[in-house]
Steps between C-alpha positions, in 0.01 A plus 500: 500500500631853434392746234771389258376140522142616436586698187516213251188306613311829515594577140389149399167558677447837328591337169227241559257772609559689176419185303171465692412866440597483133305186415210563739435857390545405136230235538280777641573711192413203279168439679402868479576489129284189461205673667550813290431284194152399625285765335192280545534523881644845575406845377762700317550726804557195721749356254692827488513496882644147482758620250605787727541255787702273271746781427550564873545131588745467210742732680579219746641245252681779317667611824583140592653448156728800541605404854566139405807608301710648783363258757601195297847650457520565875392145587753355256776718643428447868433128458829448317318354201664738253830680544391833354644843589312687772484801265266303271265435792488872584450582131204262497339690789554833322339366181207365702450836674491678162267237359259529795494878475418476130214256566332700776564840345347381172198376693466833684517695171313255279388613154764775486823543299690455827347156551574404140863606543532302824360188339740528207795520739361213707465299180867544414599393852294184463639426151859535620442289811321237293797473263744501793327218688454290187870534419607438860282191535586349162874560543494348848294196396735427210836573666444510876623859508440757641234312701619155607194338664291354219168570675592868537617522139165364383321734737680799342411377152135451592492840667605646168218303338258646757617847393430410137154358573403793724620746235282319246200544732541877472566481124189286441289719728605828336205524256259497796546876556358600162240223505381601846479863387278395212284295739448801726429732207264274305355277772484124529437310177657214308695754295667644811506191724624223268840660413556581868412145601734361233791709631439383856477137383834529320660647811388212720748255344793713613343532845475121538860461378617754758321309778656171388850648488455660843398167653792312340750768603379505858518119511862506388587752770316321780582135419828531305434169320821517296848578643 
């Protein structure tokens, strides 16, 4: 088998690896968040250390999310599943490179105007890709065009739904910044802990939905249960 023959199965393998990293690391983020909530077990300093670790681990699913866009396009193109222009594949890689830079640069300059700017730009990228995948999937499911295989059309639609659910995680989690600041300033009490706990509880529903959609989407890609 030459290098050309290895290209497609290698892309499929990397695609699967990204799914493992995305879901596995995200479960780690979830578990760290669960332990952060246990103020009866950990001191405040220990909980803050857990939260810092959570932020670092969270970079993995965010990177996998960004890379999944161009990689899925590349697999579709090289596997002959979708007759899309090669320029779109290259555009997907450019978008992913910009997205990744925004994620890691925002992390490196956290709590600065630069980080806030990066996250706003990243947000618009995610909103546009969410709308694009939802339209692509729905149009293909209903008409068989531009994606003909039904399993791939549904996968595109569900990928758009994953975007929406993951975006809602960030939206639901947004109040945590101010609530955490109040916790650090005033100390642990019901007045500072209960609102923070409520925000984290509300976010969990979107996390579970994201996990469910990831599992269903990966099943469609691996098993292809519908033609």
